[in-house]
C-alpha positions in Angstrom: 95.2 -115.7 131.0 96.2 -119.2 130.2 93.5 -121.7 131.1 94.4 -123.7 134.2 96.8 -125.5 134.5 98.5 -123.9 131.5 100.8 -121.6 133.5 102.2 -124.6 135.5 102.8 -126.6 132.3 104.7 -123.6 130.9 106.8 -123.2 134.0 107.8 -126.9 133.9 108.9 -126.6 130.3 111.0 -123.5 131.0 113.4 -125.2 133.4 113.2 -128.9 132.7 116.4 -130.0 134.5 115.6 -128.4 137.9 114.1 -130.4 140.8 110.3 -130.2 141.2 110.0 -132.7 144.0 112.2 -134.5 146.6 110.5 -137.5 148.1 112.2 -140.1 150.2 115.6 -139.5 148.7 114.2 -139.5 145.1 114.4 -136.4 143.0 111.8 -135.7 140.3 112.8 -133.0 137.8 110.4 -130.7 136.1 110.9 -132.6 132.8 110.1 -135.9 134.5 107.0 -134.3 136.2 105.8 -133.2 132.8 106.2 -136.6 131.4 104.4 -138.1 134.3 101.5 -135.7 133.8 101.4 -136.6 130.1 101.4 -140.4 130.8 98.5 -140.0 133.3 96.6 -137.7 131.0 96.9 -140.3 128.2 95.8 -143.1 130.6 92.8 -141.1 131.7 91.8 -140.4 128.1 92.2 -144.1 127.2 89.9 -144.9 130.1 87.3 -142.6 128.6 87.7 -139.7 131.1 87.3 -136.2 129.7 85.7 -132.8 130.1 83.0 -132.8 132.7 83.6 -136.2 134.2 83.9 -136.5 138.0 87.2 -138.1 139.2 87.5 -138.5 142.9 91.2 -138.7 144.0 92.2 -140.2 147.4 96.0 -140.6 147.7 98.9 -139.9 149.9 101.2 -137.0 149.1 103.6 -137.9 146.3 104.9 -136.6 143.0 102.6 -139.1 141.3 99.6 -137.9 143.2 100.2 -134.3 142.3 100.8 -135.3 138.6 97.4 -137.1 138.7 95.6 -134.0 139.9 97.2 -131.9 137.2 96.6 -134.6 134.5 92.9 -134.8 135.5 92.7 -131.0 135.0 94.5 -131.3 131.6 91.8 -133.6 130.3 89.1 -131.4 131.9 87.8 -133.6 134.7 86.0 -132.4 137.8 88.4 -133.3 140.5 86.8 -134.4 143.7 89.4 -134.1 146.5 88.8 -136.8 149.1 90.4 -136.0 152.5 91.7 -138.8 154.8 89.8 -139.4 158.0 86.2 -139.4 156.6 83.7 -141.7 158.4 82.0 -144.2 156.2 78.9 -142.1 155.8 80.9 -139.0 155.0 82.9 -140.9 152.4 79.7 -142.3 150.8 78.3 -138.7 150.7 81.4 -137.3 149.0 81.6 -140.1 146.5 78.0 -139.6 145.7 78.6 -136.2 144.2 78.6 -137.0 140.5 81.7 -139.2 140.7 82.3 -141.3 137.6 85.6 -142.8 138.7 87.9 -143.0 141.8 91.7 -142.8 141.7 93.8 -144.2 144.6 97.3 -145.2 145.4 98.5 -148.1 147.5 98.2 -146.2 150.8 94.6 -145.1 150.2 93.4 -148.4 148.7 91.3 -149.5 151.6 88.3 -151.8 151.8 86.2 -149.0 153.2 87.0 -146.7 150.3 86.2 -149.5 147.8 83.0 -150.3 149.6 81.9 -146.6 149.5 82.8 -146.3 145.8 80.4 -149.1 145.0 80.1 -149.8 141.2 82.1 -146.7 140.3 85.3 -147.5 138.2 88.5 -147.7 140.2 91.9 -146.6 139.0 95.3 -146.6 140.7 98.8 -145.1 140.7 100.8 -148.3 140.4 99.7 -151.9 141.0 96.6 -152.3 143.1 94.2 -155.1 143.5 90.7 -154.4 142.1 91.9 -151.2 140.3 93.3 -150.4 136.9 96.8 -149.0 137.0 96.9 -145.8 134.9 100.7 -145.9 134.7 100.8 -149.5 133.4 101.6 -149.5 129.7 100.6 -145.9 129.2 102.9 -143.9 126.9 103.7 -140.2 127.1 100.7 -138.3 126.0 100.1 -134.7 124.9 99.6 -131.9 127.4 97.0 -130.2 125.3 94.4 -128.8 127.7 90.9 -130.0 126.8 89.2 -128.5 129.8 86.3 -126.1 129.3 86.4 -122.7 131.1 83.0 -122.8 132.7 83.1 -126.5 133.8 83.7 -127.2 137.4 87.4 -128.0 137.9 87.5 -128.8 141.6 85.3 -129.8 144.5 87.0 -129.0 147.7 85.2 -129.8 150.9 84.3 -128.0 154.1 83.5 -129.9 157.2 79.9 -129.0 157.0 77.9 -127.7 160.0 75.8 -130.9 160.0 78.8 -133.2 159.7 78.1 -133.8 156.0 81.0 -132.3 153.9 79.9 -129.6 151.5 81.6 -129.5 148.1 82.8 -126.0 147.1 82.7 -126.0 143.3 85.4 -123.9 141.6 85.4 -123.5 137.8 88.4 -123.7 135.4 87.9 -120.0 134.7 88.1 -119.2 138.4 91.3 -121.3 138.9 92.8 -119.6 135.8 92.4 -116.3 137.6 93.7 -117.5 141.0 96.5 -115.4 142.3 98.7 -118.4 143.1 98.6 -119.9 139.6 99.3 -116.8 137.5 102.9 -115.5 138.0 102.4 -112.7 135.5 100.1 -110.9 137.9 101.9 -111.7 141.1 102.3 -108.7 143.5 105.2 -108.3 145.9 103.7 -110.7 148.5 103.1 -113.5 146.1 106.5 -113.0 144.4 108.1 -113.0 147.9 106.5 -116.4 148.6 107.8 -117.8 145.3 111.3 -116.7 146.2 111.1 -117.9 149.8 109.6 -121.3 148.8 112.9 -122.4 147.3 112.7 -125.6 149.4 109.0 -125.9 150.3 107.8 -128.4 152.9 104.8 -130.3 151.5 102.7 -132.3 153.8 99.0 -133.0 154.6 96.7 -133.7 151.7 96.4 -132.5 148.2 92.6 -132.5 148.7 93.1 -129.3 150.8 92.5 -126.1 148.9 95.2 -124.4 151.0 97.8 -127.1 150.5 97.2 -127.1 146.7 97.1 -123.3 146.6 100.4 -122.6 148.3 102.3 -125.3 146.4 101.8 -123.2 143.3 104.3 -120.4 144.2 107.0 -123.0 144.8 106.6 -124.9 141.5 105.9 -121.8 139.4 108.7 -119.9 141.0 111.4 -122.5 140.4 111.4 -124.1 143.9 111.5 -127.7 145.0 108.6 -129.3 147.0 110.1 -131.5 149.7 107.9 -134.3 150.9 109.4 -135.4 154.2 109.7 -139.1 155.2 108.2 -140.2 158.5 110.9 -140.6 161.1 108.5 -140.8 164.1 109.0 -137.1 165.1 106.8 -134.1 164.4 107.3 -132.6 160.9 107.6 -129.2 162.6 110.3 -128.4 163.5 112.4 -131.5 162.8 111.9 -131.8 159.0 112.8 -128.1 158.7 116.2 -128.8 160.1 116.7 -132.1 158.3 115.8 -130.8 154.9 116.9 -127.2 155.2 113.4 -126.0 154.5 112.9 -122.4 153.5 109.1 -122.1 153.5 105.9 -123.8 154.3 102.4 -123.4 155.5 101.3 -124.5 159.0 98.1 -124.7 161.0 97.7 -122.8 164.3 97.7 -126.0 166.4 100.9 -127.3 164.7 102.5 -123.9 165.2 101.7 -124.1 168.9 103.2 -127.5 169.2 106.3 -126.5 167.3 106.9 -123.5 169.6 106.5 -125.8 172.6 109.1 -128.2 171.3 111.5 -125.4 170.4 111.5 -124.2 174.0 113.2 -127.4 175.1 115.0 -128.6 172.0 117.3 -126.2 170.1 116.3 -127.4 166.6 117.9 -125.3 163.9 115.1 -123.6 161.9 117.2 -120.7 160.7 116.7 -121.8 157.1 113.1 -120.6 157.2 112.3 -117.6 155.1 108.5 -117.7 155.0 106.0 -119.6 157.2 102.3 -119.1 156.3 100.0 -119.6 159.3 96.3 -120.3 158.5 93.3 -122.4 159.1 92.0 -120.8 162.3 92.4 -117.5 164.2 95.9 -116.9 165.7 96.0 -115.0 168.9 98.3 -111.9 169.1 100.3 -113.5 172.0 101.0 -116.7 170.0 101.8 -114.7 166.9 104.3 -112.5 168.9 105.9 -115.7 170.3 106.2 -117.2 166.9 108.0 -114.1 165.6 110.4 -114.0 168.6 111.4 -117.6 168.1 111.4 -117.8 164.3 112.2 -114.3 163.2 110.5 -112.0 160.7 109.3 -114.9 158.5 105.8 -115.4 159.8 102.7 -114.6 157.7 99.2 -114.9 159.0 96.4 -115.4 156.5 92.6 -115.5 156.4 90.5 -117.4 153.9 87.9 -120.1 153.4 87.4 -123.1 151.2 84.6 -121.2 149.6 86.6 -118.1 148.9 90.2 -119.2 148.7 92.8 -116.9 150.4 91.3 -113.6 151.2 93.9 -111.5 153.1 97.4 -111.7 154.5 99.3 -110.2 157.3 103.0 -109.8 156.3 106.1 -109.7 158.5 106.2 -105.9 157.8 102.7 -105.6 159.1 103.6 -107.6 162.2 106.7 -105.4 162.8 104.4 -102.4 162.6 102.4 -103.8 165.5 99.3 -105.0 163.6 99.2 -108.4 165.4 95.4 -108.3 165.9 94.7 -108.1 162.2 94.6 -110.8 159.4 96.0 -108.3 156.9 94.8 -106.6 153.8 93.0 -108.4 151.0 94.8 -109.8 148.1 94.8 -107.9 144.8 91.4 -108.4 143.1 89.7 -109.5 146.3 86.9 -107.2 147.7 85.6 -107.3 151.3 82.4 -105.8 152.6 81.2 -105.8 156.2 77.4 -105.9 156.4 74.8 -105.9 159.2 72.1 -108.5 159.7 69.9 -106.7 157.0 72.7 -106.8 154.4 73.6 -103.1 154.7 77.3 -102.2 154.2 78.8 -100.9 157.5 81.4 -98.2 157.7 84.9 -99.0 158.7 85.4 -99.9 162.4 81.9 -101.4 162.7 81.6 -105.2 163.3 79.3 -107.2 161.0 79.4 -110.2 158.8 82.2 -110.4 156.3 81.3 -110.8 152.6 83.9 -111.6 150.0 84.0 -111.2 146.2 87.0 -112.8 144.4 87.7 -113.9 140.9 88.6 -117.4 142.2 85.7 -117.8 144.7 83.5 -120.9 144.4 80.5 -120.9 142.1 78.5 -122.6 144.8 78.0 -125.7 146.8 77.7 -128.8 144.6 74.1 -130.0 144.5 72.9 -127.7 147.3 70.7 -124.9 145.8 69.1 -124.0 149.2 72.5 -123.4 150.8 73.7 -121.6 147.7 70.8 -119.1 147.8 71.8 -118.2 151.4 75.6 -118.1 150.8 76.3 -116.7 147.3 74.5 -113.4 146.6 75.2 -111.3 143.5 78.7 -112.7 143.3 79.4 -112.1 147.0 80.1 -115.0 149.3 78.8 -114.9 152.9 81.7 -116.0 155.1 79.6 -116.2 158.2 82.5 -114.8 160.0 82.2 -111.6 162.0 84.8 -108.8 161.6 85.6 -105.2 160.8 87.9 -103.2 158.5 90.0 -100.6 160.3 90.7 -97.2 158.8 93.8 -98.5 157.0 91.9 -101.3 155.3 93.2 -104.1 157.5 90.7 -106.9 158.3 90.0 -107.9 161.9 88.2 -111.1 162.8 85.6 -110.8 165.6 84.1 -114.2 165.7 81.8 -116.6 163.8 78.3 -115.6 163.0 77.3 -119.2 163.7 79.7 -119.9 166.5 77.1 -118.9 169.0 76.0 -120.0 172.4 72.4 -119.4 173.6 72.7 -118.4 177.3 69.5 -117.4 179.0 68.0 -117.1 175.5 70.6 -114.5 174.6 73.1 -114.9 171.8 76.7 -115.1 173.0 79.5 -115.3 170.4 82.5 -117.4 171.2 85.0 -115.2 169.3 84.9 -112.1 171.5 85.2 -114.3 174.7 88.3 -116.0 173.2 89.9 -112.6 172.4 89.3 -111.3 175.9 90.8 -114.4 177.5 93.8 -114.3 175.2 94.7 -110.9 176.6 95.4 -112.3 180.0 99.2 -112.6 180.5 98.9 -116.3 181.5 97.2 -117.2 178.2 98.7 -118.0 174.8 95.5 -119.2 173.1 91.8 -119.5 174.2 89.0 -121.7 172.8 85.3 -121.4 173.8 82.5 -123.8 173.2 78.9 -124.1 174.4 77.3 -127.1 176.1 73.7 -127.8 177.3 72.9 -126.5 180.8 69.7 -127.1 182.7 69.8 -123.7 184.3 70.7 -121.4 181.4 69.9 -123.5 178.3 73.5 -123.5 177.2 76.6 -122.5 179.1 80.0 -121.2 178.0 83.0 -123.4 178.6 86.5 -122.1 178.0 89.9 -123.8 177.5 93.2 -121.9 177.6 96.7 -122.9 176.6 99.1 -121.3 179.0 101.7 -118.7 177.8 105.4 -119.6 178.0 106.4 -120.0 181.6 102.9 -119.4 183.0 100.7 -121.8 184.8 97.3 -120.3 185.6 96.2 -120.9 189.2 92.8 -120.4 190.7 93.4 -116.7 191.1 94.3 -116.3 187.5 91.2 -118.2 186.3 89.1 -115.9 188.4 90.8 -112.9 186.9 90.0 -114.2 183.4 86.3 -114.6 184.3 86.3 -111.1 185.7 87.8 -109.7 182.5 85.1 -111.4 180.4 82.3 -110.0 182.7 83.8 -106.5 182.6 84.0 -106.4 178.9 81.2 -108.6 177.6 78.7 -109.0 180.5 77.5 -111.8 182.8 76.0 -114.1 180.1 79.5 -114.4 178.4 81.3 -115.4 181.5 82.5 -119.0 181.2 81.0 -121.5 183.6 84.3 -123.3 183.5 87.8 -122.3 182.5 90.3 -125.1 182.0 94.0 -124.9 181.3 95.1 -127.5 178.7 98.6 -128.2 177.4 97.5 -128.9 173.8 94.5 -128.5 171.6 93.2 -131.6 169.7 92.7 -131.1 166.0 90.0 -132.3 163.6 90.7 -134.1 160.3 90.9 -130.7 158.5 93.7 -129.6 160.8 91.7 -127.0 162.7 91.2 -126.9 166.5 88.5 -129.4 167.6 86.6 -127.6 170.3 84.1 -130.4 170.8 86.9 -132.8 171.4 88.3 -130.4 174.0 84.9 -130.4 175.7 84.5 -134.2 175.7 88.1 -134.8 176.8 88.2 -132.3 179.7 84.6 -132.1 180.6 83.2 -135.7 180.5 79.5 -136.0 180.2 79.0 -133.4 177.5 
């Protein structure tokens, strides 16, 4: 295997004249992208950056930003991906993880970022006050990879259960074995993505492991990454029609909002050939609605920042009626379901999901205590509950830590959400706990209505009865509230706490 990012550099050289990016009416060819990577790599080397150095990157999404990420990997840096939206304390925490320099662009060059960086050296992509422009005067450099296989290539961050982001450390060796970046080992599903991502809608942040991962099949497969301009309308579905997008990834909340828009606005999304839904559980009713409206293009995946992409449900699986599953594991990925004592459970039994993958994280940066609890003999504890069915498909049954203590009894949010989502009036369900003087904690549920449905008092009582019948009295929500949309956190996932604060003031 070529050491990362060697396969990408090879692919850029093989078709130099084809478009790698479209951005605001500008086309960047693969040859131009290679030259940009070379210039940035030369600028980084001239600045004294090399193998093992920590380079935090906080930028908007642009061809230059992607080239900076790849250039940093060429010279062997540890790239610290900084997401937008961090509070001051979180930003200081992230930039305190062995960072030797910070790279920004004009959009990200804020006073708050500079203050959090402190005495660390500042670099920029283009002119920027207080930062050295890496593109100013730098000549085209070599693309010789000087990274070391066992050095950490990337720190990608989880939200952290305490609110402090945890940095998942992935080595160059692991990225070199990642399914997305090695076209020579692509199976049918990965090859299908590469073909379908002919015009790939790129948005969000390159600090996201998922965004970075699914850009690979596009660029390695000869496609063009299209970065849409902001016209004041939601990217989904309007940018799909405007740019004739053939593929993209999408979070569950964004998918829900797109489906809501498509009910009233006949936007032409027929160019879509593959849409990967990920980030949080997708209810079977919502998945079925997506397929009805978009056609057999929807994929549903499961993964974590710690593990990378684990499994995928394909359109063929969905057509076969497997809407409750998140698919089979990727080639090379192993899944075990264990009980609370670590014993492997037989298929059909629910327990905690453990994953072993060649591209999983080596551990959390600077957190040996958490590492001992999370990484065990090469297996990563996901802290998700699930089971494997007899055909090897993975089903998610909740979060091991997404628990609510009702009358001193452990109640899991996931099973309650699944029962509520089976009611015909419900498209999606979200459950969260809140303090309660009588029971210690109480269950509160929020449901997004199904198309054409508006749950009344009778329907809400039916939902509570369904939960009691299947899960018992302690699991019955104290309140069930119908909401039109679900707020999202900075990482794009549903923000259950925001739901509680917005619709149940006082918690």
